[in-house]
Structure formats: structure tokens, C-alpha cells
N, C-alpha and C positions, 0 to 999 in steps of 0.2 A: 283707492276705488277707484274704478272705472268709469264709473255712472255717477257722474257728481249729484247730480239730481237725486237716485237712490243713496245715498253715501250722506248727502241730507236730511233725507225722509227716515234712517237706520240711526241715525246720530242723533234723532229729533225726538224717535221714540225712546232708545234708549235714556236718553236726558230727562224725559216725562216720568221715569218710573225712576229715574234711579232722583229724582225732585221728590215724589211720592215718599220714599223710603226716606231720603232724609230729614223731610216735614218728619216722620213716624218715630224716624229716632229723636231728633230733638224736643218731640212732644214728651220723649221718653226722660229722656235727661233731662230737661232742664225741671219736671212736672207741675206740680198743681198751681209753684208761689209763682210763675212765669207765665206770664200774656200768651195762648198759643200765636198771635202774631210775631212774635219772638219767633219763632219756630221755624215760621212759614219766610220771614227776610233772613233768618241765617240759613236755610234750605237753597233758596233765590241765591243766595252771594257765591254758594258752592257753587252746584248747579250753570249758574250763567257764566262763570272761570271756565268749568270742566265745558260745557256746549263751543267757546270758543276759542279755547286749544285745538278738539278735536276735531268743528267747522274746521278750524283754522289751517292745523295740517293736513286733516284725511280730503277734508271738501275740498276748500279752496287752491290750498295748496299754497302761501304768499310766503316772504318773509321781509321783513323789517316792518317799518312804523305800528309798533304792539300798542303803545298808546294810544295812536288817532285812531286804529284798526277798535281794539276794544271801545269803547267809546265812542263811535259808531254801530257798533256790536250792541250795543247795553240800548242806546237810543232806537235801532230796530227793532230790539225786541219791545223797547217799552210801547215805541208804535204799534207793535201786533196785538200788547194788551189793554191799549186803548182803543185801537181798532174792533177786537171782541167784546168789550165790556160794552161800545157805543155800539155793533151793529146785533149784539143780540138782545140789549136792550129798547133798540128800534123794532127786532125781530115780531119780542114778543109785547114788548108793550102799547106800541102803535099798532102793530101790525095783526097780532092776537093772532101769532104764530104758535103750534107746543115748542115746551121746554129742550126738552133734549133734542128733535132731532136739528130743529134749530141751532144750537150750542155745537151739534156735529159738522153742520155744514157751515158755519161759520169760520169755525174753529181750524177747518181744511181748506177752506178760502184762507180765510189767515194764514198758514204752512205756506201753501202758494206763494201768499205775497211778499212773506218772510224770504222765501227764497231768492226772490229778483231786489229784497229788498236788502239783503248781506251780498248780495254776489255784483249788488251794481253801487251799494253805501257801503258796507262795511271790510270785503275785502277788497274794493275797484282799487284796480292798478291803471297809469298812461295805456295808452296801446302802444308805441313804443318800447315798454317795461317785456322784458325776458319772460314771464311769468303775466299769463294772463291769469282774473281765476277761471277756477272749475278746470284749469287744463294740468297737466303735468308738469313739472322743472324743467 
């Protein structure tokens, strides 16, 4: 992808829809015998690996350090989840802002923060490296 920011957004949108589909799939496959949270966890596990591979190969175009990159990717994603929860709670419960508009604005802000987190943490490479995050090989 020529514009890494656009690729990041496209993959994020794809992975959101993919995660929803996986959750519905697992809910249907597991049935009522399993708690719904199991479907969410299974969908997340598949979705995070898929997002990692797509971002790594199509957006940031890095090589090597796969385990380190994956652990950092999960950490940045987890930080985004925590940030979403905290900011939405603050907006709705403390500032008494409307829930849905607050959620949309906060998700957009966290997506932007995630871009920088993945660029500077998950897929960061030393300056003297031949491949810089977000550039061609």
C-alpha cells in the first residue's frame, strides 16, 4: 500500500468486520452450552493474529523480530482497549456526555493513537535499518 496511514485504516476496518463475523460464527458454533465470552476470546485470538500479519506485511513492511513485534502489537492493542474503556467511562460517567457520540470520537482518537503506537513500538526498527516502518522495502 502506498499510503501506510490509509492501509492501516483499511486493515483496521476489515479486521473490525472480520472480528464481528468471527464472534457471530463462534457464538453459533459453540451454542448455548458455552459462555458468550468464549466466542469473544476466540474471535479476538484469530483477529489479533490476522491484524498483526496484515499490518506487518502490507502496512509497515518489516522483517525479522516476529515474536518481539507480535508481543508489542498485542501490548499496543491492549493499551488501546484500556484507553477506550477509561476515556469512555470518563466521558459518560464523569462529564455526562452522550454515550454513542462519545464512543465514536474516542474510538477514532484511539485508532490514531494506535497508528503511532504500532509505528513507534510494535514495528519500530533502528534508524540505521534498511527498512523503516511505513516505508517500502
